[in-house]
Predicted model as a PDB file, atoms N, CA, C, CB and O in Angstrom, pLDDT in the B-factor column:
MODEL        1                                                                  
ATOM      1  N   VAL A   1     -81.816 -14.964 -69.995  1.00 66.00           N  
ATOM      2  CA  VAL A   1     -80.527 -14.689 -70.584  1.00 66.00           C  
ATOM      3  C   VAL A   1     -79.730 -15.977 -70.549  1.00 66.00           C  
ATOM      4  CB  VAL A   1     -79.790 -13.535 -69.842  1.00 66.00           C  
ATOM      5  O   VAL A   1     -79.630 -16.613 -69.499  1.00 66.00           O  
ATOM      6  N   ALA A   2     -79.175 -16.364 -71.652  1.00 61.00           N  
ATOM      7  CA  ALA A   2     -78.432 -17.621 -71.716  1.00 61.00           C  
ATOM      8  C   ALA A   2     -77.036 -17.384 -72.278  1.00 61.00           C  
ATOM      9  CB  ALA A   2     -79.186 -18.655 -72.574  1.00 61.00           C  
ATOM     10  O   ALA A   2     -76.867 -16.700 -73.288  1.00 61.00           O  
ATOM     11  N   ALA A   3     -76.047 -17.954 -71.616  1.00 61.00           N  
ATOM     12  CA  ALA A   3     -74.686 -17.977 -72.147  1.00 61.00           C  
ATOM     13  C   ALA A   3     -74.562 -19.274 -72.926  1.00 61.00           C  
ATOM     14  CB  ALA A   3     -73.589 -17.868 -71.001  1.00 61.00           C  
ATOM     15  O   ALA A   3     -74.889 -20.342 -72.409  1.00 61.00           O  
ATOM     16  N   ASN A   4     -74.096 -19.192 -74.151  1.00 61.00           N  
ATOM     17  CA  ASN A   4     -74.136 -20.340 -75.039  1.00 61.00           C  
ATOM     18  C   ASN A   4     -72.926 -21.259 -74.984  1.00 61.00           C  
ATOM     19  CB  ASN A   4     -74.299 -19.869 -76.404  1.00 61.00           C  
ATOM     20  O   ASN A   4     -73.005 -22.396 -75.449  1.00 61.00           O  
ATOM     21  N   ARG A   5     -71.823 -20.805 -74.435  1.00 67.00           N  
ATOM     22  CA  ARG A   5     -70.642 -21.660 -74.390  1.00 67.00           C  
ATOM     23  C   ARG A   5     -69.709 -21.195 -73.284  1.00 67.00           C  
ATOM     24  CB  ARG A   5     -69.913 -21.660 -75.745  1.00 67.00           C  
ATOM     25  O   ARG A   5     -69.850 -20.093 -72.755  1.00 67.00           O  
ATOM     26  N   SER A   6     -68.757 -22.050 -72.946  1.00 72.00           N  
ATOM     27  CA  SER A   6     -67.780 -21.728 -71.910  1.00 72.00           C  
ATOM     28  C   SER A   6     -66.477 -21.265 -72.539  1.00 72.00           C  
ATOM     29  CB  SER A   6     -67.532 -22.940 -71.001  1.00 72.00           C  
ATOM     30  O   SER A   6     -66.132 -21.675 -73.648  1.00 72.00           O  
ATOM     31  N   ASN A   7     -65.763 -20.417 -71.833  1.00 76.00           N  
ATOM     32  CA  ASN A   7     -64.421 -20.007 -72.226  1.00 76.00           C  
ATOM     33  C   ASN A   7     -63.433 -20.811 -71.409  1.00 76.00           C  
ATOM     34  CB  ASN A   7     -64.204 -18.474 -72.026  1.00 76.00           C  
ATOM     35  O   ASN A   7     -63.660 -21.046 -70.222  1.00 76.00           O  
ATOM     36  N   VAL A   8     -62.351 -21.234 -72.016  1.00 79.00           N  
ATOM     37  CA  VAL A   8     -61.304 -21.967 -71.316  1.00 79.00           C  
ATOM     38  C   VAL A   8     -59.998 -21.210 -71.513  1.00 79.00           C  
ATOM     39  CB  VAL A   8     -61.191 -23.446 -71.833  1.00 79.00           C  
ATOM     40  O   VAL A   8     -59.597 -20.945 -72.646  1.00 79.00           O  
ATOM     41  N   LEU A   9     -59.333 -20.860 -70.413  1.00 81.00           N  
ATOM     42  CA  LEU A   9     -58.030 -20.204 -70.514  1.00 81.00           C  
ATOM     43  C   LEU A   9     -57.000 -21.236 -70.947  1.00 81.00           C  
ATOM     44  CB  LEU A   9     -57.620 -19.542 -69.159  1.00 81.00           C  
ATOM     45  O   LEU A   9     -56.973 -22.351 -70.426  1.00 81.00           O  
ATOM     46  N   GLU A  10     -56.161 -20.867 -71.894  1.00 82.00           N  
ATOM     47  CA  GLU A  10     -55.153 -21.793 -72.419  1.00 82.00           C  
ATOM     48  C   GLU A  10     -54.003 -22.011 -71.438  1.00 82.00           C  
ATOM     49  CB  GLU A  10     -54.606 -21.274 -73.739  1.00 82.00           C  
ATOM     50  O   GLU A  10     -53.383 -23.074 -71.440  1.00 82.00           O  
ATOM     51  N   GLU A  11     -53.714 -21.014 -70.601  1.00 84.00           N  
ATOM     52  CA  GLU A  11     -52.605 -21.104 -69.652  1.00 84.00           C  
ATOM     53  C   GLU A  11     -53.102 -20.814 -68.238  1.00 84.00           C  
ATOM     54  CB  GLU A  11     -51.471 -20.125 -70.039  1.00 84.00           C  
ATOM     55  O   GLU A  11     -54.126 -20.156 -68.051  1.00 84.00           O  
ATOM     56  N   SER A  12     -52.366 -21.311 -67.251  1.00 84.00           N  
ATOM     57  CA  SER A  12     -52.700 -21.029 -65.855  1.00 84.00           C  
ATOM     58  C   SER A  12     -52.545 -19.542 -65.576  1.00 84.00           C  
ATOM     59  CB  SER A  12     -51.811 -21.853 -64.899  1.00 84.00           C  
ATOM     60  O   SER A  12     -51.773 -18.851 -66.240  1.00 84.00           O  
ATOM     61  N   LEU A  13     -53.281 -19.064 -64.596  1.00 84.00           N  
ATOM     62  CA  LEU A  13     -53.229 -17.660 -64.213  1.00 84.00           C  
ATOM     63  C   LEU A  13     -52.751 -17.575 -62.773  1.00 84.00           C  
ATOM     64  CB  LEU A  13     -54.618 -16.972 -64.386  1.00 84.00           C  
ATOM     65  O   LEU A  13     -53.333 -18.196 -61.883  1.00 84.00           O  
ATOM     66  N   GLU A  14     -51.686 -16.804 -62.542  1.00 89.00           N  
ATOM     67  CA  GLU A  14     -51.142 -16.659 -61.195  1.00 89.00           C  
ATOM     68  C   GLU A  14     -52.075 -15.789 -60.349  1.00 89.00           C  
ATOM     69  CB  GLU A  14     -49.718 -16.046 -61.241  1.00 89.00           C  
ATOM     70  O   GLU A  14     -52.801 -14.952 -60.885  1.00 89.00           O  
ATOM     71  N   PRO A  15     -52.054 -15.989 -59.021  1.00 88.00           N  
ATOM     72  CA  PRO A  15     -52.884 -15.158 -58.142  1.00 88.00           C  
ATOM     73  C   PRO A  15     -52.606 -13.672 -58.357  1.00 88.00           C  
ATOM     74  CB  PRO A  15     -52.641 -15.528 -56.674  1.00 88.00           C  
ATOM     75  O   PRO A  15     -51.451 -13.265 -58.482  1.00 88.00           O  
ATOM     76  N   GLY A  16     -53.662 -12.868 -58.398  1.00 90.00           N  
ATOM     77  CA  GLY A  16     -53.531 -11.426 -58.572  1.00 90.00           C  
ATOM     78  C   GLY A  16     -53.401 -10.970 -60.017  1.00 90.00           C  
ATOM     79  O   GLY A  16     -53.393  -9.767 -60.276  1.00 90.00           O  
ATOM     80  N   LYS A  17     -53.300 -11.892 -60.960  1.00 91.00           N  
ATOM     81  CA  LYS A  17     -53.166 -11.535 -62.373  1.00 91.00           C  
ATOM     82  C   LYS A  17     -54.541 -11.398 -63.005  1.00 91.00           C  
ATOM     83  CB  LYS A  17     -52.328 -12.588 -63.130  1.00 91.00           C  
ATOM     84  O   LYS A  17     -55.543 -11.801 -62.414  1.00 91.00           O  
ATOM     85  N   THR A  18     -54.594 -10.831 -64.205  1.00 91.00           N  
ATOM     86  CA  THR A  18     -55.845 -10.548 -64.897  1.00 91.00           C  
ATOM     87  C   THR A  18     -55.963 -11.374 -66.170  1.00 91.00           C  
ATOM     88  CB  THR A  18     -55.948  -9.059 -65.224  1.00 91.00           C  
ATOM     89  O   THR A  18     -54.977 -11.596 -66.872  1.00 91.00           O  
ATOM     90  N   ALA A  19     -57.172 -11.824 -66.457  1.00 87.00           N  
ATOM     91  CA  ALA A  19     -57.463 -12.489 -67.725  1.00 87.00           C  
ATOM     92  C   ALA A  19     -58.676 -11.793 -68.336  1.00 87.00           C  
ATOM     93  CB  ALA A  19     -57.723 -14.035 -67.528  1.00 87.00           C  
ATOM     94  O   ALA A  19     -59.549 -11.308 -67.615  1.00 87.00           O  
ATOM     95  N   VAL A  20     -58.727 -11.748 -69.647  1.00 86.00           N  
ATOM     96  CA  VAL A  20     -59.844 -11.145 -70.354  1.00 86.00           C  
ATOM     97  C   VAL A  20     -60.611 -12.262 -71.050  1.00 86.00           C  
ATOM     98  CB  VAL A  20     -59.359 -10.060 -71.377  1.00 86.00           C  
ATOM     99  O   VAL A  20     -60.021 -13.124 -71.702  1.00 86.00           O  
ATOM    100  N   PHE A  21     -61.945 -12.235 -70.901  1.00 81.00           N  
ATOM    101  CA  PHE A  21     -62.766 -13.210 -71.601  1.00 81.00           C  
ATOM    102  C   PHE A  21     -64.064 -12.545 -72.039  1.00 81.00           C  
ATOM    103  CB  PHE A  21     -63.051 -14.444 -70.704  1.00 81.00           C  
ATOM    104  O   PHE A  21     -64.417 -11.473 -71.546  1.00 81.00           O  
ATOM    105  N   THR A  22     -64.756 -13.171 -72.946  1.00 82.00           N  
ATOM    106  CA  THR A  22     -65.988 -12.641 -73.510  1.00 82.00           C  
ATOM    107  C   THR A  22     -67.137 -13.570 -73.168  1.00 82.00           C  
ATOM    108  CB  THR A  22     -65.866 -12.462 -75.037  1.00 82.00           C  
ATOM    109  O   THR A  22     -66.985 -14.792 -73.176  1.00 82.00           O  
ATOM    110  N   VAL A  23     -68.280 -12.989 -72.869  1.00 81.00           N  
ATOM    111  CA  VAL A  23     -69.490 -13.773 -72.629  1.00 81.00           C  
ATOM    112  C   VAL A  23     -70.496 -13.389 -73.710  1.00 81.00           C  
ATOM    113  CB  VAL A  23     -70.074 -13.523 -71.177  1.00 81.00           C  
ATOM    114  O   VAL A  23     -70.919 -12.236 -73.789  1.00 81.00           O  
ATOM    115  N   MET A  24     -70.873 -14.347 -74.532  1.00 81.00           N  
ATOM    116  CA  MET A  24     -71.894 -14.138 -75.555  1.00 81.00           C  
ATOM    117  C   MET A  24     -73.234 -14.502 -74.934  1.00 81.00           C  
ATOM    118  CB  MET A  24     -71.607 -14.990 -76.851  1.00 81.00           C  
ATOM    119  O   MET A  24     -73.404 -15.604 -74.413  1.00 81.00           O  
ATOM    120  N   LEU A  25     -74.183 -13.577 -74.990  1.00 83.00           N  
ATOM    121  CA  LEU A  25     -75.489 -13.787 -74.367  1.00 83.00           C  
ATOM    122  C   LEU A  25     -76.600 -13.724 -75.401  1.00 83.00           C  
ATOM    123  CB  LEU A  25     -75.734 -12.750 -73.269  1.00 83.00           C  
ATOM    124  O   LEU A  25     -76.486 -13.030 -76.411  1.00 83.00           O  
ATOM    125  N   LYS A  26     -77.668 -14.450 -75.141  1.00 85.00           N  
ATOM    126  CA  LYS A  26     -78.878 -14.357 -75.941  1.00 85.00           C  
ATOM    127  C   LYS A  26     -80.006 -13.941 -75.004  1.00 85.00           C  
ATOM    128  CB  LYS A  26     -79.199 -15.715 -76.670  1.00 85.00           C  
ATOM    129  O   LYS A  26     -80.250 -14.585 -73.984  1.00 85.00           O  
ATOM    130  N   SER A  27     -80.687 -12.859 -75.362  1.00 87.00           N  
ATOM    131  CA  SER A  27     -81.780 -12.380 -74.517  1.00 87.00           C  
ATOM    132  C   SER A  27     -82.987 -13.311 -74.654  1.00 87.00           C  
ATOM    133  CB  SER A  27     -82.168 -10.923 -74.893  1.00 87.00           C  
ATOM    134  O   SER A  27     -83.151 -13.984 -75.671  1.00 87.00           O  
ATOM    135  N   PRO A  28     -83.825 -13.341 -73.621  1.00 89.00           N  
ATOM    136  CA  PRO A  28     -85.032 -14.159 -73.705  1.00 89.00           C  
ATOM    137  C   PRO A  28     -86.028 -13.569 -74.704  1.00 89.00           C  
ATOM    138  CB  PRO A  28     -85.684 -14.289 -72.323  1.00 89.00           C  
ATOM    139  O   PRO A  28     -85.922 -12.401 -75.077  1.00 89.00           O  
ATOM    140  N   GLU A  29     -86.992 -14.381 -75.132  1.00 88.00           N  
ATOM    141  CA  GLU A  29     -88.010 -13.931 -76.084  1.00 88.00           C  
ATOM    142  C   GLU A  29     -88.975 -12.920 -75.460  1.00 88.00           C  
ATOM    143  CB  GLU A  29     -88.791 -15.127 -76.616  1.00 88.00           C  
ATOM    144  O   GLU A  29     -89.528 -12.079 -76.167  1.00 88.00           O  
ATOM    145  N   ARG A  30     -89.178 -12.996 -74.150  1.00 91.00           N  
ATOM    146  CA  ARG A  30     -90.138 -12.117 -73.486  1.00 91.00           C  
ATOM    147  C   ARG A  30     -89.495 -10.780 -73.136  1.00 91.00           C  
ATOM    148  CB  ARG A  30     -90.693 -12.786 -72.221  1.00 91.00           C  
ATOM    149  O   ARG A  30     -88.288 -10.694 -72.911  1.00 91.00           O  
ATOM    150  N   GLU A  31     -90.319  -9.746 -73.095  1.00 93.00           N  
ATOM    151  CA  GLU A  31     -89.839  -8.439 -72.658  1.00 93.00           C  
ATOM    152  C   GLU A  31     -89.787  -8.401 -71.134  1.00 93.00           C  
ATOM    153  CB  GLU A  31     -90.745  -7.303 -73.205  1.00 93.00           C  
ATOM    154  O   GLU A  31     -90.462  -9.184 -70.465  1.00 93.00           O  
ATOM    155  N   GLY A  32     -88.990  -7.497 -70.594  1.00 95.00           N  
ATOM    156  CA  GLY A  32     -88.890  -7.321 -69.150  1.00 95.00           C  
ATOM    157  C   GLY A  32     -87.467  -7.513 -68.665  1.00 95.00           C  
ATOM    158  O   GLY A  32     -86.530  -7.623 -69.455  1.00 95.00           O  
ATOM    159  N   ARG A  33     -87.327  -7.551 -67.360  1.00 95.00           N  
ATOM    160  CA  ARG A  33     -86.019  -7.679 -66.723  1.00 95.00           C  
ATOM    161  C   ARG A  33     -85.567  -9.137 -66.731  1.00 95.00           C  
ATOM    162  CB  ARG A  33     -86.063  -7.138 -65.279  1.00 95.00           C  
ATOM    163  O   ARG A  33     -86.364 -10.046 -66.496  1.00 95.00           O  
ATOM    164  N   ALA A  34     -84.283  -9.348 -67.003  1.00 93.00           N  
ATOM    165  CA  ALA A  34     -83.703 -10.693 -66.987  1.00 93.00           C  
ATOM    166  C   ALA A  34     -82.337 -10.617 -66.311  1.00 93.00           C  
ATOM    167  CB  ALA A  34     -83.582 -11.282 -68.439  1.00 93.00           C  
ATOM    168  O   ALA A  34     -81.539  -9.728 -66.607  1.00 93.00           O  
ATOM    169  N   ILE A  35     -82.080 -11.540 -65.416  1.00 93.00           N  
ATOM    170  CA  ILE A  35     -80.803 -11.597 -64.703  1.00 93.00           C  
ATOM    171  C   ILE A  35     -80.224 -12.996 -64.880  1.00 93.00           C  
ATOM    172  CB  ILE A  35     -80.979 -11.245 -63.180  1.00 93.00           C  
ATOM    173  O   ILE A  35     -80.941 -13.992 -64.787  1.00 93.00           O  
ATOM    174  N   SER A  36     -78.930 -13.058 -65.135  1.00 90.00           N  
ATOM    175  CA  SER A  36     -78.247 -14.349 -65.256  1.00 90.00           C  
ATOM    176  C   SER A  36     -76.984 -14.308 -64.395  1.00 90.00           C  
ATOM    177  CB  SER A  36     -77.898 -14.673 -66.757  1.00 90.00           C  
ATOM    178  O   SER A  36     -76.269 -13.306 -64.380  1.00 90.00           O  
ATOM    179  N   TYR A  37     -76.716 -15.396 -63.683  1.00 90.00           N  
ATOM    180  CA  TYR A  37     -75.552 -15.489 -62.796  1.00 90.00           C  
ATOM    181  C   TYR A  37     -74.621 -16.594 -63.276  1.00 90.00           C  
ATOM    182  CB  TYR A  37     -75.992 -15.750 -61.334  1.00 90.00           C  
ATOM    183  O   TYR A  37     -75.072 -17.595 -63.834  1.00 90.00           O  
ATOM    184  N   TRP A  38     -73.307 -16.411 -63.056  1.00 87.00           N  
ATOM    185  CA  TRP A  38     -72.314 -17.428 -63.378  1.00 87.00           C  
ATOM    186  C   TRP A  38     -71.286 -17.519 -62.282  1.00 87.00           C  
ATOM    187  CB  TRP A  38     -71.638 -17.129 -64.709  1.00 87.00           C  
ATOM    188  O   TRP A  38     -71.169 -16.639 -61.429  1.00 87.00           O  
ATOM    189  N   ARG A  39     -70.536 -18.618 -62.327  1.00 88.00           N  
ATOM    190  CA  ARG A  39     -69.379 -18.787 -61.438  1.00 88.00           C  
ATOM    191  C   ARG A  39     -68.194 -19.216 -62.292  1.00 88.00           C  
ATOM    192  CB  ARG A  39     -69.668 -19.840 -60.299  1.00 88.00           C  
ATOM    193  O   ARG A  39     -68.350 -19.963 -63.258  1.00 88.00           O  
ATOM    194  N   LEU A  40     -67.022 -18.742 -61.933  1.00 86.00           N  
ATOM    195  CA  LEU A  40     -65.798 -19.249 -62.543  1.00 86.00           C  
ATOM    196  C   LEU A  40     -65.513 -20.612 -61.936  1.00 86.00           C  
ATOM    197  CB  LEU A  40     -64.593 -18.266 -62.331  1.00 86.00           C  
ATOM    198  O   LEU A  40     -65.865 -20.870 -60.785  1.00 86.00           O  
ATOM    199  N   LYS A  41     -64.870 -21.492 -62.716  1.00 86.00           N  
ATOM    200  CA  LYS A  41     -64.574 -22.837 -62.227  1.00 86.00           C  
ATOM    201  C   LYS A  41     -63.152 -23.228 -62.557  1.00 86.00           C  
ATOM    202  CB  LYS A  41     -65.545 -23.851 -62.819  1.00 86.00           C  
ATOM    203  O   LYS A  41     -62.580 -22.779 -63.550  1.00 86.00           O  
ATOM    204  N   THR A  42     -62.585 -24.080 -61.702  1.00 84.00           N  
ATOM    205  CA  THR A  42     -61.269 -24.655 -61.958  1.00 84.00           C  
ATOM    206  C   THR A  42     -61.402 -25.681 -63.087  1.00 84.00           C  
ATOM    207  CB  THR A  42     -60.675 -25.314 -60.662  1.00 84.00           C  
ATOM    208  O   THR A  42     -62.519 -26.040 -63.459  1.00 84.00           O  
ATOM    209  N   PRO A  43     -60.273 -26.159 -63.640  1.00 82.00           N  
ATOM    210  CA  PRO A  43     -60.355 -27.205 -64.672  1.00 82.00           C  
ATOM    211  C   PRO A  43     -61.098 -28.463 -64.188  1.00 82.00           C  
ATOM    212  CB  PRO A  43     -58.948 -27.589 -65.127  1.00 82.00           C  
ATOM    213  O   PRO A  43     -61.638 -29.214 -65.000  1.00 82.00           O  
ATOM    214  N   ASN A  44     -61.123 -28.687 -62.884  1.00 87.00           N  
ATOM    215  CA  ASN A  44     -61.831 -29.841 -62.328  1.00 87.00           C  
ATOM    216  C   ASN A  44     -63.312 -29.560 -62.073  1.00 87.00           C  
ATOM    217  CB  ASN A  44     -61.170 -30.275 -61.037  1.00 87.00           C  
ATOM    218  O   ASN A  44     -64.035 -30.436 -61.597  1.00 87.00           O  
ATOM    219  N   GLY A  45     -63.770 -28.339 -62.386  1.00 86.00           N  
ATOM    220  CA  GLY A  45     -65.177 -28.006 -62.222  1.00 86.00           C  
ATOM    221  C   GLY A  45     -65.553 -27.432 -60.868  1.00 86.00           C  
ATOM    222  O   GLY A  45     -66.740 -27.280 -60.580  1.00 86.00           O  
ATOM    223  N   LEU A  46     -64.566 -27.106 -60.021  1.00 92.00           N  
ATOM    224  CA  LEU A  46     -64.827 -26.555 -58.697  1.00 92.00           C  
ATOM    225  C   LEU A  46     -65.075 -25.040 -58.800  1.00 92.00           C  
ATOM    226  CB  LEU A  46     -63.640 -26.854 -57.738  1.00 92.00           C  
ATOM    227  O   LEU A  46     -64.176 -24.311 -59.218  1.00 92.00           O  
ATOM    228  N   PRO A  47     -66.274 -24.547 -58.429  1.00 92.00           N  
ATOM    229  CA  PRO A  47     -66.548 -23.107 -58.492  1.00 92.00           C  
ATOM    230  C   PRO A  47     -65.683 -22.325 -57.495  1.00 92.00           C  
ATOM    231  CB  PRO A  47     -68.037 -22.839 -58.215  1.00 92.00           C  
ATOM    232  O   PRO A  47     -65.379 -22.819 -56.409  1.00 92.00           O  
ATOM    233  N   PHE A  48     -65.290 -21.099 -57.875  1.00 89.00           N  
ATOM    234  CA  PHE A  48     -64.520 -20.249 -56.959  1.00 89.00           C  
ATOM    235  C   PHE A  48     -64.865 -18.787 -57.214  1.00 89.00           C  
ATOM    236  CB  PHE A  48     -62.989 -20.488 -57.127  1.00 89.00           C  
ATOM    237  O   PHE A  48     -65.426 -18.441 -58.254  1.00 89.00           O  
ATOM    238  N   GLY A  49     -64.524 -17.942 -56.259  1.00 89.00           N  
ATOM    239  CA  GLY A  49     -64.725 -16.505 -56.397  1.00 89.00           C  
ATOM    240  C   GLY A  49     -66.182 -16.101 -56.262  1.00 89.00           C  
ATOM    241  O   GLY A  49     -67.057 -16.922 -55.985  1.00 89.00           O  
ATOM    242  N   HIS A  50     -66.415 -14.815 -56.465  1.00 92.00           N  
ATOM    243  CA  HIS A  50     -67.761 -14.256 -56.368  1.00 92.00           C  
ATOM    244  C   HIS A  50     -68.569 -14.600 -57.614  1.00 92.00           C  
ATOM    245  CB  HIS A  50     -67.702 -12.730 -56.173  1.00 92.00           C  
ATOM    246  O   HIS A  50     -68.006 -14.878 -58.673  1.00 92.00           O  
ATOM    247  N   LYS A  51     -69.887 -14.578 -57.479  1.00 93.00           N  
ATOM    248  CA  LYS A  51     -70.752 -14.774 -58.633  1.00 93.00           C  
ATOM    249  C   LYS A  51     -70.606 -13.584 -59.573  1.00 93.00           C  
ATOM    250  CB  LYS A  51     -72.230 -14.958 -58.197  1.00 93.00           C  
ATOM    251  O   LYS A  51     -70.438 -12.450 -59.126  1.00 93.00           O  
ATOM    252  N   LEU A  52     -70.671 -13.843 -60.863  1.00 90.00           N  
ATOM    253  CA  LEU A  52     -70.715 -12.805 -61.882  1.00 90.00           C  
ATOM    254  C   LEU A  52     -72.145 -12.752 -62.384  1.00 90.00           C  
ATOM    255  CB  LEU A  52     -69.695 -13.081 -63.054  1.00 90.00           C  
ATOM    256  O   LEU A  52     -72.848 -13.762 -62.346  1.00 90.00           O  
ATOM    257  N   TRP A  53     -72.596 -11.578 -62.861  1.00 91.00           N  
ATOM    258  CA  TRP A  53     -73.972 -11.501 -63.312  1.00 91.00           C  
ATOM    259  C   TRP A  53     -74.145 -10.433 -64.374  1.00 91.00           C  
ATOM    260  CB  TRP A  53     -74.893 -11.229 -62.145  1.00 91.00           C  
ATOM    261  O   TRP A  53     -73.305  -9.551 -64.554  1.00 91.00           O  
ATOM    262  N   VAL A  54     -75.259 -10.544 -65.067  1.00 91.00           N  
ATOM    263  CA  VAL A  54     -75.720  -9.506 -65.986  1.00 91.00           C  
ATOM    264  C   VAL A  54     -77.184  -9.263 -65.645  1.00 91.00           C  
ATOM    265  CB  VAL A  54     -75.527  -9.924 -67.513  1.00 91.00           C  
ATOM    266  O   VAL A  54     -77.929 -10.202 -65.364  1.00 91.00           O  
ATOM    267  N   ASP A  55     -77.589  -8.005 -65.671  1.00 94.00           N  
ATOM    268  CA  ASP A  55     -78.950  -7.591 -65.361  1.00 94.00           C  
ATOM    269  C   ASP A  55     -79.396  -6.710 -66.528  1.00 94.00           C  
ATOM    270  CB  ASP A  55     -79.042  -6.826 -63.962  1.00 94.00           C  
ATOM    271  O   ASP A  55     -78.917  -5.585 -66.670  1.00 94.00           O  
ATOM    272  N   ILE A  56     -80.305  -7.211 -67.362  1.00 92.00           N  
ATOM    273  CA  ILE A  56     -80.702  -6.476 -68.561  1.00 92.00           C  
ATOM    274  C   ILE A  56     -82.213  -6.247 -68.580  1.00 92.00           C  
ATOM    275  CB  ILE A  56     -80.263  -7.233 -69.827  1.00 92.00           C  
ATOM    276  O   ILE A  56     -82.969  -6.916 -67.876  1.00 92.00           O  
ATOM    277  N   THR A  57     -82.628  -5.293 -69.397  1.00 92.00           N  
ATOM    278  CA  THR A  57     -84.031  -5.076 -69.674  1.00 92.00           C  
ATOM    279  C   THR A  57     -84.253  -5.368 -71.151  1.00 92.00           C  
ATOM    280  CB  THR A  57     -84.474  -3.622 -69.299  1.00 92.00           C  
ATOM    281  O   THR A  57     -83.648  -4.732 -72.015  1.00 92.00           O  
ATOM    282  N   VAL A  58     -85.116  -6.324 -71.435  1.00 91.00           N  
ATOM    283  CA  VAL A  58     -85.432  -6.692 -72.811  1.00 91.00           C  
ATOM    284  C   VAL A  58     -86.624  -5.853 -73.246  1.00 91.00           C  
ATOM    285  CB  VAL A  58     -85.734  -8.230 -72.948  1.00 91.00           C  
ATOM    286  O   VAL A  58     -87.670  -5.866 -72.596  1.00 91.00           O  
ATOM    287  N   ALA A  59     -86.464  -5.118 -74.355  1.00 89.00           N  
ATOM    288  CA  ALA A  59     -87.519  -4.243 -74.852  1.00 89.00           C  
ATOM    289  C   ALA A  59     -87.512  -4.259 -76.374  1.00 89.00           C  
ATOM    290  CB  ALA A  59     -87.342  -2.798 -74.317  1.00 89.00           C  
ATOM    291  O   ALA A  59     -86.471  -4.466 -76.997  1.00 89.00           O  
ATOM    292  N   LYS A  60     -88.670  -4.041 -76.960  1.00 84.00           N  
ATOM    293  CA  LYS A  60     -88.764  -3.983 -78.417  1.00 84.00           C  
ATOM    294  C   LYS A  60     -88.062  -2.753 -78.961  1.00 84.00           C  
ATOM    295  CB  LYS A  60     -90.223  -3.990 -78.860  1.00 84.00           C  
ATOM    296  O   LYS A  60     -87.460  -2.804 -80.033  1.00 84.00           O  
ATOM    297  N   LYS A  61     -88.135  -1.642 -78.229  1.00 75.00           N  
ATOM    298  CA  LYS A  61     -87.465  -0.412 -78.645  1.00 75.00           C  
ATOM    299  C   LYS A  61     -86.138  -0.295 -77.905  1.00 75.00           C  
ATOM    300  CB  LYS A  61     -88.360   0.834 -78.376  1.00 75.00           C  
ATOM    301  O   LYS A  61     -86.040  -0.732 -76.758  1.00 75.00           O  
ATOM    302  N   PRO A  62     -85.106   0.288 -78.536  1.00 68.00           N  
ATOM    303  CA  PRO A  62     -83.853   0.518 -77.818  1.00 68.00           C  
ATOM    304  C   PRO A  62     -84.073   1.474 -76.642  1.00 68.00           C  
ATOM    305  CB  PRO A  62     -82.779   1.083 -78.775  1.00 68.00           C  
ATOM    306  O   PRO A  62     -84.873   2.405 -76.733  1.00 68.00           O  
ATOM    307  N   ILE A  63     -83.364   1.239 -75.550  1.00 68.00           N  
ATOM    308  CA  ILE A  63     -83.394   2.132 -74.399  1.00 68.00           C  
ATOM    309  C   ILE A  63     -82.111   2.957 -74.439  1.00 68.00           C  
ATOM    310  CB  ILE A  63     -83.530   1.334 -73.043  1.00 68.00           C  
ATOM    311  O   ILE A  63     -81.012   2.404 -74.484  1.00 68.00           O  
ATOM    312  N   ILE A  64     -82.254   4.271 -74.423  1.00 76.00           N  
ATOM    313  CA  ILE A  64     -81.105   5.168 -74.483  1.00 76.00           C  
ATOM    314  C   ILE A  64     -80.576   5.369 -73.059  1.00 76.00           C  
ATOM    315  CB  ILE A  64     -81.491   6.542 -75.145  1.00 76.00           C  
ATOM    316  O   ILE A  64     -81.314   5.789 -72.167  1.00 76.00           O  
ATOM    317  N   ALA A  65     -79.281   5.063 -72.856  1.00 77.00           N  
ATOM    318  CA  ALA A  65     -78.661   5.244 -71.539  1.00 77.00           C  
ATOM    319  C   ALA A  65     -78.485   6.740 -71.260  1.00 77.00           C  
ATOM    320  CB  ALA A  65     -77.285   4.504 -71.464  1.00 77.00           C  
ATOM    321  O   ALA A  65     -78.095   7.511 -72.137  1.00 77.00           O  
ATOM    322  N   THR A  66     -78.781   7.124 -70.027  1.00 77.00           N  
ATOM    323  CA  THR A  66     -78.547   8.490 -69.589  1.00 77.00           C  
ATOM    324  C   THR A  66     -77.550   8.439 -68.447  1.00 77.00           C  
ATOM    325  CB  THR A  66     -79.874   9.195 -69.157  1.00 77.00           C  
ATOM    326  O   THR A  66     -77.160   7.357 -68.009  1.00 77.00           O  
ATOM    327  N   GLU A  67     -77.139   9.586 -67.967  1.00 77.00           N  
ATOM    328  CA  GLU A  67     -76.212   9.616 -66.828  1.00 77.00           C  
ATOM    329  C   GLU A  67     -76.817   8.936 -65.610  1.00 77.00           C  
ATOM    330  CB  GLU A  67     -75.830  11.059 -66.483  1.00 77.00           C  
ATOM    331  O   GLU A  67     -76.095   8.342 -64.810  1.00 77.00           O  
ATOM    332  N   GLU A  68     -78.123   9.017 -65.463  1.00 69.00           N  
ATOM    333  CA  GLU A  68     -78.791   8.401 -64.308  1.00 69.00           C  
ATOM    334  C   GLU A  68     -78.820   6.890 -64.396  1.00 69.00           C  
ATOM    335  CB  GLU A  68     -80.204   8.920 -64.184  1.00 69.00           C  
ATOM    336  O   GLU A  68     -78.787   6.222 -63.362  1.00 69.00           O  
ATOM    337  N   THR A  69     -78.879   6.313 -65.616  1.00 61.00           N  
ATOM    338  CA  THR A  69     -78.967   4.874 -65.782  1.00 61.00           C  
ATOM    339  C   THR A  69     -77.633   4.224 -66.071  1.00 61.00           C  
ATOM    340  CB  THR A  69     -79.918   4.551 -66.871  1.00 61.00           C  
ATOM    341  O   THR A  69     -77.512   3.006 -65.935  1.00 61.00           O  
ATOM    342  N   ALA A  70     -76.640   4.974 -66.460  1.00 57.00           N  
ATOM    343  CA  ALA A  70     -75.337   4.397 -66.819  1.00 57.00           C  
ATOM    344  C   ALA A  70     -74.500   4.137 -65.591  1.00 57.00           C  
ATOM    345  CB  ALA A  70     -74.583   5.317 -67.771  1.00 57.00           C  
ATOM    346  O   ALA A  70     -73.374   3.653 -65.703  1.00 57.00           O  
TER     347      ALA A  70                                                      
ENDMDL                                                                          
END                                                                             
């Protein structure tokens, strides 16, 4: 799983406030489970906070979510 670009917030965010951003992902060519991890960074490139991640299953057929998997 690859994230193709970074998002940059236009304004500073005060502690405890919320920001919304989008992550565009491209799944790998192979089928199976794929996990990708990221870290948020300050403008100077210093990582902070907990790791963010996505955990997907790549399949040729769509997988229908059920109450057990959602």
